[in-house]
C-alpha positions in Angstrom: 83.2 100.7 63.6 80.8 103.6 64.5 79.2 101.5 67.2 82.6 100.7 68.7 83.7 104.3 68.7 80.5 105.7 70.2 80.4 103.0 72.9 84.1 103.7 73.8 83.4 107.5 73.8 80.5 107.0 76.3 82.7 104.8 78.5 85.3 107.5 78.4 82.9 110.4 79.0 81.1 108.8 82.0 84.3 108.6 84.0 86.1 111.8 83.0 85.1 113.4 86.3 87.1 110.8 88.2 90.3 112.3 86.8 90.2 114.8 89.8 89.5 112.0 92.3 92.1 111.1 95.0 93.5 107.8 96.0 90.7 105.8 97.7 90.4 102.7 99.9 92.7 99.9 98.8 94.8 102.3 96.6 96.9 103.2 99.6 98.4 99.8 100.2 98.6 98.7 96.5 100.2 102.0 95.4 101.2 104.5 98.1 103.0 102.1 100.4 103.9 99.4 97.8 107.7 99.1 97.6 107.5 97.4 94.3 106.6 100.7 92.6 109.7 102.5 93.8 112.6 102.9 91.3 115.2 101.6 93.9 113.3 98.3 94.0 114.4 95.9 91.3 111.5 95.5 88.8 111.9 91.8 88.9 110.5 91.8 92.5 107.1 92.4 90.9 107.1 88.8 89.6 107.8 87.3 93.0 105.4 89.4 95.1 101.7 89.6 95.3 99.5 92.6 94.4 100.3 94.3 97.7 104.0 93.8 97.6 104.2 90.8 99.9 106.3 87.8 98.9 103.9 85.3 97.3 105.2 82.3 99.3 104.8 84.2 102.6 102.2 82.7 104.9 100.4 86.1 105.1 100.3 86.7 101.4 97.0 87.5 99.8 98.2 85.2 96.9 96.8 87.8 94.4 99.4 87.5 91.7 98.9 90.3 89.2 102.4 91.3 88.0 101.2 93.1 84.8 98.9 95.3 86.8 101.6 96.1 89.3 104.0 96.8 86.4 101.5 99.3 85.0 101.3 101.0 88.4 105.1 101.2 88.4 105.1 102.9 85.0 102.5 105.3 86.3 104.7 106.0 89.3 107.8 106.5 87.1 106.0 109.1 85.0 103.8 110.9 87.4 104.9 109.9 90.9 101.9 109.7 93.3 99.7 112.1 91.3 96.4 110.2 91.2 95.4 112.0 87.9 97.6 109.8 85.7 96.5 106.6 87.4 92.8 107.4 86.8 93.5 108.4 83.2 95.0 104.9 82.5 91.9 103.3 84.1 89.5 105.3 82.0 91.4 104.6 78.7 91.5 100.9 79.5 87.7 100.9 80.1 87.1 102.7 76.8 89.3 100.1 75.0 87.4 97.2 76.7 84.1 98.8 75.7 85.2 99.0 72.1 86.4 95.4 72.1 83.2 94.2 73.7 81.2 96.1 71.1 83.2 94.4 68.3 82.6 91.0 70.0 78.9 91.8 70.2 78.8 92.6 66.5 80.1 89.1 65.7 77.0 87.7 67.6 74.4 90.3 66.9 75.4 91.8 63.6 76.2 95.3 62.5 73.0 96.9 63.7 71.5 98.8 66.6 71.3 95.8 69.0 75.1 95.7 68.9 75.1 99.4 69.6 72.7 98.7 72.6 75.0 96.0 74.0 78.0 98.3 73.8 76.3 101.3 75.4 74.9 99.1 78.2 78.4 97.8 79.0 79.9 101.3 78.8 77.3 102.7 81.2 76.8 99.9 83.7 77.2 101.2 87.3 78.8 98.0 88.5 81.9 99.0 86.7 82.4 102.1 88.8 84.6 100.4 91.4 86.8 98.9 88.8 87.3 102.1 86.8 87.1 104.8 89.5 89.0 102.8 92.0 92.6 102.6 90.9 93.2 99.0 92.1 90.3 98.0 89.9 92.7 98.3 87.0 93.4 94.6 87.6 89.9 93.7 86.5 89.8 96.2 83.6 93.2 95.1 82.3 92.3 91.4 82.6 89.1 92.1 80.6 91.1 93.7 77.8 93.2 90.6 77.3 90.2 88.4 78.0 88.4 89.9 75.0 91.5 89.9 72.8 92.0 86.2 73.6 88.3 85.4 72.8 88.5 87.4 69.5 91.7 85.6 68.5 89.9 82.2 69.1 87.0 83.3 67.0 89.4 84.0 64.2 91.0 80.6 64.8 87.6 79.0 64.4 86.7 80.8 61.3 90.0 80.0 59.6 90.5 76.5 60.9 90.9 74.0 58.1 91.2 76.8 55.5 94.4 78.6 56.4 97.7 77.9 58.0 97.4 81.2 59.9 94.7 79.6 62.1 97.3 78.3 64.5 98.8 81.8 64.7 95.4 82.9 66.0 95.4 80.0 68.4 98.8 81.1 69.8 97.4 84.6 70.1 94.5 83.1 72.1 96.9 81.4 74.5 99.2 84.3 75.0 96.4 86.8 75.6 94.8 84.3 78.1 98.1 84.2 79.9 98.4 87.9 80.0 94.8 88.2 81.2 95.6 85.8 84.1 98.7 87.9 84.9 96.4 91.0 85.2 94.0 89.1 87.4 93.4 85.4 88.2 90.0 85.1 86.7 91.4 86.0 83.3 92.3 82.3 82.6 88.6 81.5 82.4 88.5 82.9 78.9 89.8 79.5 77.7 86.6 77.8 79.0 84.5 80.6 77.4 86.3 80.0 74.1 85.5 76.3 74.3 81.9 77.1 74.8 81.9 79.4 71.8 83.5 76.7 69.6 81.1 74.0 70.7 77.8 75.8 71.0 78.1 78.9 68.8 80.5 78.0 66.0 79.6 74.3 65.7 76.0 74.8 67.1 76.1 71.5 68.8 73.4 70.6 71.3 74.1 68.6 74.5 73.1 65.2 73.1 75.3 65.8 70.1 78.5 66.5 71.9 79.5 63.0 73.1 78.7 61.3 69.7 80.7 63.9 67.9 83.7 63.2 70.1 83.2 59.4 70.3 82.8 58.9 66.5 85.6 61.3 65.7 83.4 63.4 63.4 85.2 66.7 64.1 88.8 66.2 64.8 89.8 69.9 64.4 87.2 70.8 67.1 88.5 68.0 69.4 92.1 69.1 68.9 91.3 72.8 69.6 89.4 72.0 72.8 92.1 69.6 73.9 94.8 72.3 73.4 92.7 74.8 75.3 92.3 72.4 78.2 96.1 71.6 78.2 97.0 75.3 78.1 94.5 76.2 80.8 95.7 73.4 83.1 99.3 74.4 82.5 98.5 78.0 83.4 96.7 77.0 86.6 99.4 74.6 87.6 102.1 77.2 87.1 100.0 79.7 89.1 99.5 77.3 92.0 103.2 76.4 92.0 104.4 80.0 91.9 102.3 80.9 94.9 103.8 78.1 97.0 101.1 75.4 96.4 99.0 76.9 99.3 95.7 78.8 99.2 95.6 82.2 100.9 94.2 82.6 104.5 91.8 85.3 105.4 90.3 86.7 108.6 86.8 85.8 109.6 85.6 89.3 109.0 86.6 89.1 105.3 84.4 86.2 104.6 82.2 85.3 107.6 80.4 82.4 105.9 83.7 80.6 105.3 84.5 80.9 109.0 81.0 79.7 110.1 80.9 76.5 112.1 77.5 75.6 110.6 77.6 73.6 107.4 74.0 74.7 106.8 74.8 78.4 107.1 77.8 78.1 104.9 75.9 76.2 102.2 72.8 78.4 102.2 74.9 81.6 102.2 77.2 80.4 99.4 74.2 79.5 97.3 72.6 82.8 97.9 75.6 85.0 97.1 75.5 84.5 93.3 71.8 85.6 93.5 72.8 88.8 95.3 75.5 89.4 92.7 73.0 89.0 89.8 70.7 91.5 91.5 73.6 94.0 91.7 74.0 93.6 87.9 70.2 93.9 87.3 69.4 96.6 89.7 72.6 98.3 91.0 70.7 100.7 93.3 72.8 100.0 96.4 76.5 99.9 95.9 79.3 99.9 98.4 83.1 100.1 98.5 83.2 97.1 100.8 80.8 94.1 101.4 82.7 92.2 104.1 81.8 91.6 107.7 78.0 91.6 108.1 77.1 93.5 104.9 75.3 90.3 103.8 74.0 88.5 106.9 74.4 84.8 107.0 71.5 82.6 106.0 71.3 80.3 109.1 68.0 78.5 108.6 65.9 77.1 105.8 63.1 79.5 106.8 65.1 82.6 105.8 63.0 84.3 103.1 66.1 85.0 101.0 66.2 81.3 100.2 63.2 82.0 97.9 65.5 84.3 95.9 68.1 81.5 95.7 65.6 79.0 94.4 64.1 81.4 91.8 67.6 82.3 90.6 68.8 78.7 90.0 65.4 77.7 88.4 65.7 80.6 86.0 69.3 79.8 85.3 68.5 76.1 84.5 65.6 77.1 82.3 67.8 79.4 80.3 70.4 76.8 79.9 67.8 74.1 79.0 66.3 76.4 76.3 69.7 77.1 74.9 70.9 73.5 74.9 67.8 71.5 73.9 67.7 70.1 70.4 65.1 71.6 68.1 62.6 69.0 66.7 63.2 69.9 63.1 67.0 69.2 63.3 68.3 65.8 62.2 71.7 64.3 61.6 72.8 63.2 58.1 76.1 61.5 57.2 77.9 63.0 60.2 76.8 66.5 59.4 73.8 68.3 60.9 70.9 69.4 58.7 68.7 72.2 59.8 65.5 73.0 57.9 66.9 70.9 55.1 70.1 72.9 54.8 73.4 71.1 55.5 75.8 72.6 58.1 79.3 71.5 57.2 81.4 74.1 59.0 79.2 75.3 61.8 77.8 78.3 60.0 74.4 76.9 59.1 71.1 78.7 58.4 68.9 79.4 61.4 65.9 77.4 62.1 64.4 80.5 63.9 61.7 82.1 61.8 62.7 85.5 63.1 66.1 85.3 61.4 64.8 84.9 57.8 66.0 88.4 57.1 68.9 88.4 59.4 72.0 90.4 58.7 74.8 88.3 57.1 78.5 88.6 57.5 81.4 87.5 55.3 83.8 84.6 56.0 86.3 82.9 53.8 86.6 79.4 52.3 89.7 78.1 50.7 89.8 77.4 47.0 92.8 75.9 45.1 93.4 77.3 41.6 96.5 76.4 39.6 98.1 75.1 42.8 97.6 78.3 44.7 95.3 78.5 47.7 93.0 81.5 47.6 90.4 82.7 50.1 87.0 82.9 48.6 84.4 84.9 50.6 81.2 83.1 51.5 78.2 84.4 53.5 77.1 83.0 56.8 74.2 83.9 59.0 74.5 85.0 62.6 74.2 82.7 65.6 70.7 81.9 66.8 69.2 83.3 70.0 69.8 80.0 71.7 73.5 80.0 70.8 74.0 83.5 72.1 72.1 82.7 75.3 74.5 79.8 76.0 77.6 82.0 75.3 76.1 84.8 77.4 75.5 82.4 80.3 79.1 81.1 80.0 80.4 84.7 80.1 78.3 85.5 83.1 79.0 82.3 85.1 82.4 81.0 84.2 84.5 84.1 85.1 82.5 84.4 88.3 83.2 80.8 89.4 86.5 81.6 91.2 84.6 84.0 93.4 81.9 81.5 94.5 84.0 79.7 97.2 83.4 76.5 95.2 87.1 75.5 94.9 88.6 77.7 97.6 87.5 80.4 100.1 87.9 83.9 98.9 88.7 87.1 100.9 85.4 88.8 100.4 81.7 88.4 100.5 80.9 90.5 97.5 83.3 92.5 95.4 81.7 94.7 92.7 84.9 94.9 90.6 84.9 91.1 90.3 81.7 91.5 88.3 83.4 93.5 85.5 84.0 90.5 83.2 80.7 88.7 84.1 78.8 91.9 83.3 79.7 91.2 79.6 77.5 88.1 79.7 74.8 90.0 81.5 74.7 92.8 78.9 74.6 90.3 76.1 71.9 88.3 77.8 69.7 91.4 78.3 70.3 92.6 74.7 69.6 89.3 73.1 66.5 88.9 75.2 65.2 92.3 74.2 66.0 91.5 70.5 64.2 88.2 70.7 61.1 89.9 72.1 61.4 92.7 69.5 61.4 90.2 66.7 58.6 88.0 68.2 56.0 90.7 68.7 54.1 91.9 65.6 52.7 95.2 66.6 54.9 98.3 66.0 53.8 99.8 69.3 55.2 96.8 71.2 58.4 96.8 69.2 58.9 100.5 70.0 58.1 99.9 73.7 60.7 97.1 73.9 63.3 99.2 72.1 62.7 102.4 74.2 62.6 100.3 77.4 66.0 99.0 76.7 67.3 102.4 75.8 65.8 103.8 79.0 67.5 101.1 81.0 70.8 102.2 79.5 70.1 105.9 80.4 69.3 105.0 84.0 72.5 103.0 84.2 74.4 105.9 82.9 72.8 108.3 85.4 73.6 105.9 88.3 77.2 105.6 87.1 77.6 109.4 87.0 76.1 109.7 90.5 78.3 106.8 91.8 81.4 108.4 90.3 80.7 111.3 92.6 81.1 109.0 95.6 84.5 108.0 94.4 85.8 111.6 94.3 87.4 111.3 97.7 87.5 108.9 100.6 85.1 110.8 102.8 82.3 110.7 100.3 83.1 107.1 99.5 83.0 105.9 103.1 79.8 107.9 103.9 78.1 106.3 101.0 79.0 102.8 102.4 77.5 103.4 105.9 74.2 101.9 104.9 75.7 98.6 103.6 78.7 98.1 105.9 78.5 100.5 108.9 81.3 99.1 110.9 83.9 99.3 108.1 82.6 102.6 106.7 82.6 104.4 110.1 86.0 103.1 110.9 87.5 104.3 107.6 85.6 107.6 107.8 87.3 108.1 111.2 90.7 107.8 109.6 89.7 110.4 107.0 88.3 112.8 109.6 91.4 112.4 111.8 93.6 113.3 108.8 91.5 116.5 108.4 92.1 117.3 112.1 88.4 116.9 113.0 89.3 115.1 116.2 85.9 115.0 117.9 84.2 113.8 114.7 86.8 111.2 114.2 86.4 109.9 117.7 82.6 109.7 117.2 83.2 107.8 113.9 85.5 105.3 115.6 83.0 104.8 118.4 80.2 104.3 115.9 82.3 101.6 114.2 82.8 99.8 117.5 79.1 100.0 118.3 78.4 97.9 115.2 81.4 95.5 115.7 83.1 95.8 119.1 86.0 93.4 118.5 87.6 95.2 115.5 91.2 95.4 116.5 92.1 98.0 113.9 89.4 100.4 115.1 90.3 99.8 118.8 93.9 100.6 117.9 93.0 103.7 115.8 90.8 105.1 118.6 93.7 104.5 121.1 96.1 106.3 118.7 93.7 109.2 118.5 93.4 109.4 122.3 97.2 109.1 122.7 97.9 112.0 120.3 95.5 114.1 122.3 97.3 113.3 125.6 94.5 111.1 126.9 96.9 108.4 127.9 94.9 106.3 130.3 92.1 105.9 127.8 94.5 105.2 125.0 96.1 102.4 127.1 92.6 100.9 127.7 91.9 100.7 123.9 95.4 99.4 123.1 94.8 96.6 125.6 91.4 95.8 124.0 93.0 95.8 120.6 95.7 93.4 121.7 93.0 91.2 123.3 91.2 91.1 120.0 94.3 90.5 117.9 97.3 89.4 120.0 99.6 89.8 116.9 98.9 93.6 116.5 102.5 94.8 117.0 101.6 98.5 116.6 99.4 98.3 119.7 102.3 96.9 121.7 104.6 99.6 120.4 102.4 102.5 121.4 101.5 100.9 124.8 105.2 100.6 125.5 105.9 104.3 124.5 103.1 105.5 126.9 104.4 103.4 129.7 108.0 104.6 129.1 106.9 108.2 129.2 105.0 107.6 132.4 108.2 106.3 134.0 106.9 102.7 134.1 110.1 101.4 132.6 109.8 97.7 133.6 106.3 97.4 132.2 107.5 99.2 129.0 110.5 96.9 128.7 108.3 93.8 129.0 105.8 95.2 126.4 108.6 95.9 123.9 110.1 92.5 124.4 106.8 90.8 123.9 106.2 92.7 120.7 109.7 91.8 119.3 108.9 88.1 119.7 105.7 88.1 117.6 106.3 86.3 114.3 105.0 87.6 111.0 103.3 84.4 109.9 99.8 84.5 108.5 99.6 88.3 108.9 97.8 90.4 106.3 100.5 93.0 106.1 103.9 91.6 107.2 105.8 94.7 106.1 103.8 96.9 108.5 104.2 94.3 111.2 108.0 94.2 110.7 108.1 98.0 110.8 106.3 98.0 114.2 108.6 95.3 115.6 111.6 97.3 114.5 110.2 100.4 116.2 109.6 98.4 119.3 113.2 97.2 119.4 114.4 100.8 118.7 112.4 102.1 121.7 113.6 99.2 123.9 117.2 100.2 122.9 116.5 103.8 123.8 115.1 102.7 127.2 118.3 100.7 127.9 120.3 103.7 126.7 118.6 106.1 129.0 119.3 103.7 131.9 123.0 103.7 131.0 122.9 100.0 129.8 124.8 100.8 126.5 125.9 97.2 125.7 122.3 95.9 126.1 121.1 98.9 123.9 123.6 97.9 121.2 122.4 94.3 121.3 118.8 95.4 120.8 119.7 97.9 118.0 121.5 95.1 116.1 118.5 92.9 116.4 116.4 95.7 115.1 118.6 96.1 112.1 118.3 92.4 111.3 114.5 92.5 111.4 114.2 95.8 109.7 112.0 95.7 106.5 113.0 97.4 103.3 110.6 100.3 103.7 111.7 101.2 107.3 113.5 104.5 107.6 116.7 103.5 109.5 118.4 106.9 110.1 117.2 107.3 113.7 118.2 103.7 114.5 121.7 104.1 113.0 122.1 107.4 114.9 121.3 105.8 118.2 123.8 103.0 117.4 126.4 105.8 117.0 125.3 107.3 120.3 125.7 104.0 122.2 129.2 103.5 120.8 130.0 107.1 121.7 129.0 106.5 125.3 131.2 103.4 125.3 134.1 105.6 123.9 134.2 103.4 120.7 134.7 106.4 118.5 135.5 104.7 115.1 132.3 102.6 115.4 130.3 105.6 116.5 131.6 107.6 113.5 130.7 104.7 111.1 127.0 104.6 112.3 126.7 108.4 112.2 127.8 108.3 108.6 125.4 105.5 107.9 122.6 107.6 109.3 123.5 110.5 107.1 123.8 108.2 104.1 120.3 106.8 104.6 118.9 110.4 105.0 121.2 113.2 104.1 119.0 115.8 105.9 118.7 113.9 109.2 119.2 116.7 111.7 120.0 114.5 114.8 122.8 112.8 113.0 124.3 116.2 112.0 124.3 117.2 115.6 125.7 114.0 117.1 128.3 113.7 114.4 129.3 117.3 115.0 129.8 116.5 118.7 132.0 113.6 117.7 134.1 115.7 115.3 134.6 118.3 118.0 135.6 115.7 120.5 138.2 114.3 118.1 139.7 117.7 117.4 138.1 118.4 114.0 136.6 121.7 115.1 136.1 123.3 111.7 134.3 120.2 110.3 132.2 120.0 113.5 131.1 123.6 113.2 130.0 123.0 109.6 127.7 120.2 110.7 126.2 122.3 113.4 125.5 125.1 111.0 124.1 122.7 108.4 121.7 121.4 111.0 120.5 125.0 111.7 120.2 125.6 107.9 118.1 122.4 107.5 115.6 123.7 110.1 116.1 127.2 111.4 113.0 126.9 113.6 114.4 124.1 115.7 115.8 125.3 119.0 117.7 122.1 119.7 120.0 122.9 116.8 121.0 126.3 118.3 121.4 124.7 121.7 124.0 122.1 120.4 125.8 124.8 118.5 125.8 127.0 121.5 127.4 124.2 123.6 130.1 123.8 121.0 130.7 127.6 121.1 130.8 127.5 124.9 133.5 124.8 124.8 135.5 126.9 122.4 135.2 129.8 124.9 133.2 131.9 122.4 130.9 132.9 125.3 128.9 135.8 123.7 128.1 133.7 120.6 127.2 130.8 122.8 124.9 133.1 124.8 123.1 134.2 121.6 122.6 130.7 120.5 121.2 129.8 124.0 118.7 132.6 123.9 117.6 131.7 120.3 117.2 128.1 121.4 115.1 129.0 124.4 112.9 131.4 122.4 112.2 128.8 119.7 111.5 125.9 122.0 110.1 127.7 125.0 108.0 124.6 126.0 110.8 122.1 125.7 112.3 121.6 129.2 115.7 120.2 128.1 116.3 123.1 125.6 115.3 125.8 128.1 117.2 124.2 131.0 120.4 123.8 129.0 120.1 127.4 127.6 119.9 128.7 131.1 122.9 126.7 132.1 124.9 128.1 129.1 123.9 131.6 129.9 125.1 131.1 133.5 128.4 129.8 132.3 128.7 132.9 130.1 128.2 135.0 133.3 124.9 136.3 131.9 123.2 135.7 135.2 120.0 137.8 134.7 119.2 136.0 131.4 120.1 132.7 133.1 117.6 133.4 135.9 114.8 134.1 133.4 115.3 130.7 131.8 115.9 128.7 135.0 112.6 130.2 136.2 110.9 129.1 133.0 112.4 125.6 133.3 111.2 125.3 136.9 107.7 126.2 135.7 107.8 123.6 133.0 108.7 120.9 135.5 107.7 122.2 139.0 108.5 118.8 140.6 111.9 118.4 139.1 114.5 118.8 141.9 117.4 119.8 139.6 115.4 122.7 138.1 114.5 124.0 141.5 118.0 123.7 142.8 119.6 125.5 139.8 116.9 128.3 140.0 117.8 128.6 143.7 121.5 128.8 142.9 121.1 131.6 140.3 118.8 133.5 142.6 121.4 133.1 145.3 124.1 134.5 142.9 121.8 137.4 141.9 121.2 138.4 145.5 117.5 137.3 145.7 118.1 135.4 148.9 114.5 134.7 150.1 113.4 133.4 146.7 116.6 131.3 146.6 115.8 129.8 150.0 112.3 128.9 149.0 113.5 127.0 145.9 116.3 125.2 147.8 113.7 124.1 150.4 111.3 122.9 147.7 114.1 121.0 146.0 115.0 119.3 149.3 111.3 118.3 149.9 111.5 116.4 146.5 115.0 115.1 147.1 116.0 115.3 150.8 119.4 113.6 150.4 120.8 115.9 147.7 124.2 117.0 149.0 124.7 119.9 146.7 121.4 121.5 147.6 122.0 121.0 151.3 125.5 122.7 151.0 124.1 125.6 149.0 121.3 126.1 151.5 123.8 126.3 154.4 125.9 128.8 152.6 122.7 130.9 151.9 121.7 130.8 155.5 125.2 132.1 156.6 124.8 135.0 154.2 121.3 135.8 155.4 122.3 135.6 159.0 125.2 138.0 158.4 122.8 140.4 156.8 120.3 140.0 159.7 117.7 138.3 157.6 115.4 135.8 159.2 115.8 132.2 157.8 113.5 129.3 157.9 115.6 127.4 160.4 115.1 130.1 162.9 
């Protein structure tokens, strides 16, 4: 128990500094934008959606079905919202629990001594676990490992009680249930059933390869055959149910996720896929270079036989085969007798035989129980059994290392990554056991005390180095900026691109732009980076450059709806309404099939339709606008905020004089967001129009209360007051509006107009002048400035503004009429006019 507690404590202590870490990398999509975590989403949706909140049967789903992990995120969200502290705490506690269970499992194999302690400490401190523990989405791997070990320990209990106790099948049921739970945390959890079978055959029964088939064929061990058959049946059932639930289709990934899978060269695919397990083993052995992402060109393809990395591949598989051969070969001193195996002259009736290894003469022993019937009552009588041999543990360690990793090898289906460090969380158990049992075998074999000490302290030093590397790596996971900077060496394109997003959020615009350009230097066709750079340029009013990068992004990924959306918005603001209309229409027709994030795509499509409706609305085509708005509502995803869309529906009905319909949509807008200011203003106008003056005034005042710094609210209230002939109050609201939004033309222009209607001509002149300076080429602004100057007796200035307005709009009848009147006055006063 002490070994378990100390190992768990180390696993806990090493990751305590991650409690202050923020959400990083994949955490955003799995947690921050995942609708399945929200209380208003029925919790049953978790069992129909993938890890990222997409319907499992959708063509763009990642097919990563991990409902128990998502359920744990939802519980976190219910307790602490989006505070990352609580999420990190659960991950750390899970890692500590897994470490404790792994140490208990090691004790079964290695005995209650310091080698078990070494194995537990090595697992607790291994740096490859950092992504799984410090990265919140890595909880899937840690949770799967917890139930993986529980399932394996239940099966070990089943083996030790099989034939002696009826409770043995209770342990078997526990094995199956825990295996199912492990799979519902992460897919690879189901592989525990295969590892359990390996334990039963090669550790518990100590069978060698040439003994397996005769044992099955001659029916020498029916309980073993029954257990293995049930494991196979249950595993097949779980996998069948899993495949059926995800729509009987494998997931599809982009070529950047797994370049080898997308390669046209069979040779490149084969060589690369054979090499990748070698690279993963190296990360376990020497985790010097770690990265948050190994996609794209992080591991260059092996395209020829001459690639020197093929030597690593050959060495890896030769070593693997040698280890397997040494573990599976039959010792020469072992013989078969009456259907039971005899080793060193001692009969092995139940799989717990004496070791043939000389080094285990003084091995530690552990109790087990045999059944004895006395007076008709079955009692458990303890008997002593020796620990498994080195060869047995090597085989089990290899199975723990290899079998859970098989789903990531691209052997049965292509996966969406090149290397994923968190996938190595379960296989690392096999690695830690393999290193420990190897060190123990050397320790026993050498005779000199100096060499024994050297082996022991070398193993301890390795654990210390692992612990130091873990502590350093945890620092990289403190925030996204540090994490992405640490990944530049491995995956520069992805790291620079993500770093650009972080720098942009910190308002470091020039640095963010440089980061995006660095990403595109390494990989010029990344649609997301092209789009992000375009968005940055758009937000800084560099519209021509933004359009260029949006077009490049669309060229790289024609289904990138957000690029169409922002292209259309820029074109609309530039007055290129026909181009904008075509862009919005094209966006609205893009299907969401085979897209990585269909929810985000649907949101962009809805926004495109919303802006297309606004375009029609501004052109006075209210019926067309309504048709588009209705289509937007049909395509709108759950997470889309609909208040602006509903409000524009109300505006369109208002312009068509369909007041009941308008009122309905205004109310819908307020129901979807009770503090939506535009809906308060538009609904207030409708109430005033229908004679409900006191109610209307309450809505205008509520809008001002919601945001006292928004000049537009004062302007609308001022117009209401003006219509009520409360001229002085209206004038005050107009001044307030213009002061707050002095750079907003519409607010300033309307404020000037209200002041003029209130006969406050001097104040009106001030704001008409400001409006003309905001839009110096807008004829209406110049004409109105001329008119107020005309009224205020500033005739020459009035003439100059009238003439400028006519240059911009020569056929404007009102300006022509005002100018003639002005000239008459100037001539009567003897002033020289431009016509003379």
